C-alpha positions in Angstrom: 35.1 -16.3 -111.2 33.1 -13.2 -110.0 31.1 -13.0 -113.3 30.5 -16.6 -113.8 28.8 -16.7 -110.0 26.8 -13.7 -111.0 25.7 -15.4 -114.5 24.4 -18.6 -112.5 22.8 -16.6 -109.7 20.8 -14.7 -112.7 19.9 -18.2 -114.1 18.6 -19.6 -111.0 16.6 -16.6 -110.4 12.9 -16.9 -111.4 10.6 -14.4 -112.3 8.3 -13.4 -109.4 4.6 -14.4 -110.0 2.2 -11.7 -111.2 -0.6 -10.0 -109.1 -3.3 -12.2 -110.1 -1.5 -15.3 -109.2 -0.8 -14.0 -105.7 -4.4 -13.1 -105.2 -5.6 -16.6 -106.2 -3.1 -18.3 -104.0 -3.8 -16.2 -101.1 -7.7 -16.3 -101.3 -7.7 -20.2 -101.7 -5.6 -20.6 -98.5 -7.6 -18.2 -96.6 -10.4 -20.4 -97.7 -9.4 -23.4 -97.2 -8.5 -22.4 -93.4 -11.6 -20.7 -92.9 -13.2 -24.1 -93.8 -11.4 -26.3 -91.9 -12.3 -24.2 -88.8 -16.0 -24.4 -89.9 -16.2 -28.0 -90.5 -15.0 -28.7 -87.3 -17.0 -26.4 -85.4 -20.4 -27.4 -87.4 -19.6 -31.3 -87.4 -18.0 -31.8 -83.7 -21.0 -31.6 -81.5 -23.0 -34.2 -83.4 -20.1 -36.6 -83.2 -20.1 -36.3 -79.7 -23.6 -35.9 -78.6 -24.7 -38.7 -81.4 -22.4 -41.3 -80.0 -20.0 -41.2 -83.2 -16.3 -40.9 -81.3 -14.9 -37.6 -80.8 -16.5 -35.7 -83.8 -13.4 -35.2 -85.4 -14.4 -37.6 -88.4 -15.5 -34.9 -90.9 -12.6 -32.6 -89.9 -9.9 -35.4 -90.3 -11.4 -36.2 -93.9 -11.6 -32.7 -95.1 -7.8 -32.3 -94.4 -6.9 -35.6 -96.2 -8.9 -34.5 -99.2 -7.5 -31.0 -98.7 -4.3 -32.3 -98.8 -5.0 -34.3 -102.1 -6.6 -31.3 -103.8 -3.3 -29.1 -102.9 -1.3 -32.0 -104.5 -3.4 -31.7 -107.6 -3.3 -28.0 -107.5 0.3 -27.8 -107.4 0.8 -30.2 -110.3 -1.6 -28.4 -112.4 -0.2 -25.1 -111.7 3.1 -26.5 -113.1 1.7 -28.5 -116.1 -1.9 -27.7 -116.6 -2.1 -26.8 -120.1 0.5 -29.1 -121.4 -1.3 -32.1 -119.7 -4.7 -31.4 -120.8 -4.5 -32.2 -124.6 -7.3 -33.0 -126.9 -7.0 -37.0 -126.0 -6.9 -36.4 -122.2 -10.0 -33.9 -122.3 -11.6 -36.4 -124.7 -11.0 -39.2 -122.0 -11.9 -37.4 -118.9 -15.4 -36.5 -120.7 -16.0 -40.2 -121.7 -15.0 -41.5 -118.0 -17.2 -38.8 -116.5 -20.3 -40.0 -118.5 -19.3 -43.5 -117.9 -19.2 -42.8 -114.1 -22.6 -41.0 -114.1 -24.2 -43.9 -115.8 -22.8 -46.7 -113.4 -23.9 -44.5 -110.0 -27.2 -44.7 -111.2 -27.3 -48.4 -111.2 -28.6 -50.0 -108.0 -25.9 -51.6 -105.9 -23.3 -49.8 -107.6 -24.1 -46.2 -106.5 -25.0 -45.3 -103.0 -28.4 -43.6 -102.2 -28.3 -41.2 -99.5 -31.6 -39.1 -98.3 -33.4 -40.6 -101.5 -30.6 -39.4 -104.0 -28.1 -41.8 -105.7 -25.0 -39.5 -106.5 -22.2 -41.3 -104.7 -19.8 -44.1 -104.9 -18.7 -45.2 -101.6 -15.5 -47.2 -100.2 -16.0 -47.1 -96.5 -15.9 -43.5 -95.3 -14.5 -42.2 -98.4 -17.5 -41.3 -101.1 -16.6 -40.1 -104.9 -19.5 -37.8 -106.6 -18.9 -38.1 -110.7 -21.2 -35.0 -111.3 -18.4 -32.9 -109.6 -15.9 -34.3 -112.1 -18.2 -33.9 -115.1 -18.3 -29.9 -114.2 -14.7 -29.7 -114.6 -14.7 -31.7 -118.1 -17.6 -29.6 -119.3 -15.6 -26.6 -118.7 -12.4 -28.0 -120.6 -14.4 -29.4 -123.5 -16.4 -26.0 -123.8 -13.5 -23.8 -123.8 -11.6 -25.7 -126.1 -14.8 -26.1 -128.7 -15.5 -22.3 -128.5 -11.7 -21.5 -128.6 -10.6 -23.2 -131.6 -12.3 -21.8 -134.4 -13.8 -18.3 -133.7 -15.5 -17.5 -136.9 -18.5 -20.5 -136.5 -19.4 -18.6 -133.3 -22.1 -16.5 -135.4 -23.8 -19.8 -136.3 -26.0 -21.3 -133.7 -25.7 -24.5 -135.4 -21.9 -24.9 -135.3 -21.4 -22.9 -131.9 -24.2 -23.8 -129.6 -25.7 -27.3 -131.0 -22.2 -29.2 -130.4 -21.6 -27.9 -127.3 -25.4 -28.7 -126.2 -25.0 -32.4 -127.6 -22.5 -33.0 -125.2 -23.9 -31.0 -122.2 -27.6 -32.0 -122.6 -27.2 -35.9 -122.1 -24.6 -35.0 -118.9 -27.0 -32.7 -117.2 -30.1 -35.4 -118.0 -27.9 -37.9 -116.1 -27.6 -35.8 -113.0 -30.9 -34.5 -113.0 -32.2 -38.2 -112.8 -29.8 -38.7 -109.8 -31.8 -36.4 -108.6 -29.6 -33.3 -108.4 -30.9 -30.1 -109.8 -28.2 -28.1 -108.3 -25.2 -29.4 -110.1 -27.2 -28.8 -113.1 -28.0 -25.4 -112.8 -24.5 -24.6 -112.0 -23.2 -26.3 -115.0 -25.9 -24.3 -117.1 -25.0 -20.9 -115.3 -21.3 -21.8 -116.2 -21.6 -22.9 -119.9 -23.8 -19.5 -120.2 -20.7 -17.5 -119.1 -18.6 -19.1 -121.1 -20.8 -18.6 -124.5 -21.0 -15.1 -123.3 -17.6 -14.8 -123.0 -16.6 -16.4 -126.3 -18.6 -13.9 -128.1 -21.7 -16.0 -129.2 -24.6 -13.3 -129.9 -27.1 -12.8 -127.4 -30.2 -14.0 -129.5 -28.7 -17.7 -129.5 -28.1 -17.1 -125.7 -31.9 -15.9 -125.2 -33.0 -19.1 -127.2 -30.7 -21.5 -125.6 -32.2 -19.8 -121.5 -35.9 -20.3 -122.9 -35.2 -23.9 -123.9 -33.5 -24.2 -120.7 -36.3 -22.8 -118.7 -39.0 -24.7 -120.4 -37.2 -27.9 -119.4 -36.9 -26.8 -115.9 -40.2 -26.1 -115.6 -41.2 -29.4 -117.1 -39.1 -30.9 -114.5 -40.6 -29.2 -111.6 -44.0 -30.2 -112.5 -43.1 -33.7 -113.0 -41.2 -34.3 -109.9 -42.9 -33.7 -107.0 -39.6 -33.6 -105.2 -38.8 -30.7 -107.0 -42.2 -29.4 -106.9 -42.2 -29.6 -103.0 -38.7 -27.7 -102.9 -40.2 -24.5 -105.3 -43.2 -24.7 -102.7 -41.2 -24.4 -99.7 -39.2 -21.6 -101.2 -41.9 -19.6 -102.0 -43.6 -20.1 -98.3 -40.8 -21.8 -96.2 -42.9 -21.1 -92.8 -45.8 -22.5 -94.0 -43.9 -26.0 -94.2 -41.3 -25.4 -91.7 -42.0 -28.8 -90.3 -41.7 -30.6 -93.5 -40.0 -29.3 -96.9 -39.3 -26.0 -95.5 -37.6 -27.2 -92.4 -33.9 -26.7 -93.5 -34.4 -23.1 -95.1 -36.4 -21.9 -91.8 -33.7 -23.2 -89.5 -31.3 -21.4 -91.5 -32.8 -18.2 -91.6 -32.8 -18.7 -87.7 -29.4 -19.1 -87.2 -28.7 -16.3 -89.4 -30.9 -14.0 -87.7 -29.4 -15.1 -84.1 -25.8 -14.3 -85.5 -26.7 -10.6 -86.0 -23.7 -8.2 -86.6 -20.9 -10.1 -84.7 -22.4 -13.3 -84.1 -22.6 -15.4 -81.0 -18.8 -16.7 -80.8 -16.7 -19.5 -82.7 -18.2 -22.7 -81.8 -21.4 -21.3 -80.1 -23.9 -22.1 -82.4 -27.1 -23.6 -81.3 -29.0 -24.4 -84.6 -26.1 -27.1 -85.5 -26.9 -29.2 -82.5 -29.8 -31.4 -84.2 -31.8 -28.4 -85.6 -29.9 -27.8 -88.7 -29.7 -30.9 -90.7 -26.2 -31.8 -92.0 -24.8 -28.4 -91.3 -21.6 -28.9 -92.4 -22.6 -29.5 -95.8 -24.9 -27.3 -98.0 -25.9 -25.1 -95.1 -22.5 -24.4 -93.4 -22.8 -20.6 -94.2 -25.9 -20.7 -91.8 -23.8 -21.8 -88.9 -21.0 -19.2 -90.1 -23.4 -16.4 -89.8 -24.7 -17.5 -86.4 -21.1 -18.0 -84.8 -19.5 -14.9 -86.8 -22.3 -12.5 -87.9 -22.6 -10.7 -91.1 -19.2 -9.6 -90.5 -18.1 -13.2 -91.2 -20.1 -13.4 -94.0 -18.7 -10.3 -95.6 -15.3 -11.6 -95.0 -16.1 -14.7 -97.0 -17.8 -13.1 -99.9 -14.7 -10.7 -99.9 -12.4 -13.8 -100.4 -14.6 -14.8 -103.5 -14.5 -11.5 -104.7 -10.6 -11.8 -104.9 -11.0 -15.0 -106.7 -13.5 -13.2 -109.3 -11.0 -10.5 -109.8 -8.3 -12.4 -110.1 -9.8 -15.0 -112.4 -10.9 -12.6 -114.5 -7.8 -10.7 -114.8 -6.0 -14.0 -115.5 -8.5 -14.3 -118.6 -7.9 -10.7 -119.6 -3.9 -11.4 -119.4 -3.7 -15.0 -120.9 -2.1 -15.5 -124.1 -4.2 -17.2 -126.4 -8.0 -17.7 -127.1 -8.3 -21.1 -125.4 -6.7 -20.1 -122.2 -8.8 -16.8 -122.1 -12.0 -18.8 -122.2 -10.7 -21.6 -120.0 -9.9 -19.2 -117.1 -13.3 -17.7 -117.6 -14.9 -20.9 -117.5 -13.0 -21.8 -114.4 -13.6 -18.7 -112.5 -17.4 -19.0 -113.5 -17.6 -22.6 -112.1 -16.2 -21.3 -108.7 -18.2 -18.4 -108.5 -21.7 -19.8 -109.9 -21.4 -22.7 -107.2 -20.6 -19.8 -104.5 -23.4 -17.5 -105.3 -26.1 -20.3 -105.7 -25.4 -21.7 -102.2 -25.1 -18.3 -100.7 -28.4 -17.4 -102.5 -30.2 -20.7 -101.1 -28.7 -20.0 -97.4 -30.4 -16.6 -97.4 -33.6 -17.6 -98.8 -33.2 -16.0 -102.3 -33.2 -19.4 -103.9 -34.8 -22.8 -103.7 -33.0 -25.4 -102.1 -30.5 -27.1 -104.4 -28.1 -29.2 -102.6 -24.7 -27.3 -103.8 -22.0 -27.0 -101.3 -20.0 -23.8 -100.4 -16.8 -24.0 -102.6 -13.8 -24.9 -100.0 -15.8 -24.2 -97.1 -18.3 -27.0 -97.1 -17.8 -30.8 -96.1 -17.8 -32.2 -99.5 -14.8 -34.0 -100.3 -15.2 -34.5 -104.2 -16.2 -30.8 -104.5 -12.9 -29.7 -102.6 -10.6 -31.6 -104.8 -12.4 -30.2 -108.0 -12.2 -26.9 -106.6 -8.4 -27.1 -105.8 -7.8 -28.4 -109.3 -9.6 -25.8 -110.8 -7.9 -23.0 -109.0 -4.3 -24.9 -110.2 -5.3 -24.7 -113.8 -5.9 -20.8 -113.1 -2.8 -20.6 -111.5 -1.1 -22.1 -114.3 -2.8 -19.8 -117.0 -1.6 -16.9 -114.7 1.9 -18.1 -114.9 2.3 -20.6 -117.6 5.5 -21.7 -116.5 8.5 -21.2 -114.4 9.9 -18.8 -116.6 13.8 -17.9 -116.1 15.8 -14.9 -116.7 18.2 -15.7 -120.0 21.6 -14.2 -119.4 23.7 -13.6 -122.6 27.2 -15.0 -122.1 30.2 -13.0 -123.0 32.1 -14.3 -126.0 35.5 -15.9 -125.5 38.4 -13.9 -125.6 40.4 -13.6 -128.7 44.0 -14.8 -129.1 46.8 -12.5 -130.2 47.4 -14.3 -133.7 43.5 -14.1 -134.3 43.4 -10.4 -133.4 46.4 -9.7 -135.9 44.8 -12.0 -138.5 41.3 -9.9 -138.1 43.5 -6.4 -138.4 45.2 -7.5 -141.6 41.7 -8.6 -143.3 40.1 -5.2 -142.4 42.9 -3.6 -144.0 42.9 -5.4 -146.9 39.1 -4.8 -147.1 39.7 -1.0 -147.0 42.1 -1.0 -149.8 39.8 -2.8 -152.1 37.3 -0.3 -151.4 39.4 2.5 -152.0 40.6 1.0 -155.1 37.3 0.6 -156.2 36.2 4.2 -155.7 39.0 5.5 -157.8 38.4 3.0 -160.6 34.6 4.6 -160.7 35.5 8.2 -161.1 
């Protein structure tokens, strides 16, 4: 009885998750807690002073979408690679294209601040370009992981991926949303680099992409104004450079230790939409340089755990997928930080897990769920070899007689051969 109980306990014992799994989970939950606090701090004064109630609307919606994202993360952690087969990836890609086309139709997509990027149902908004980012990473990892030998050819490695990614980026640019387009471009470049595509192919691709961005900036006054305000923000501090200037003022006011949580002045009618793209400026004003350093350390933990997951993953597809998902999170985070610090033009990219961006939050948590699934492909259980059943006395006597007969036959054979 005691031995049977030990066997059952050993069978029910799960293998402890590896280090990268624990680091990913810890960093993600810390970022979520950080984001909830900062969204409440950045959005509540505008709600009260602007006559929109208690000012907890964005905070409550953040919590609701965080809960939805955590459910998706849990499901994908358990069955991520099993669910994402060829058919589902194709359906996800086609659905993303259909939604990107539909959002541009007047009366279907919602236009906010001159951009048509969202579907809306009351206070709930959905941004299809966020879904497209994840779909392209899934498609790119599968395309590059299936046939490694074709990576030496630009036509076989890069062109099929560009045929899918280029129309998607064009639809996103039309919204307009250059920031998401840049995140997709940087993520796919990291994926191609990790797959082993020759650098000359990447240089040619970067040249073509740079030319397309230059044409876009020249053709659209909206993007040209953003570039001009980036080069000379204080010269246009009352127009295109207003948000960038206010963000720098907020960061400068925070100093090393910040003015204190909830005491930001810039978030009150100075910094536009402080709870979204420029939430890092509020964080820097309230928590100072040390708060920003702590946030960067959490992203560094995700980078370390994600790349460690990619290195230890089983199979080329899993390695590339882990690399692409990690790059998706990091490229978006780095771009947002650079914009707020004044090192890049305004792009409208939210800060992962921190900004109030419901669709982005769910997609980022789903990406972490896939990373967790790759880090621990399943709940591996200890397998215990059970002891053989006891022999009956009659079987034991029969086995002894058979052994004796075999020995006698072997001895006779040796005598005959001499």
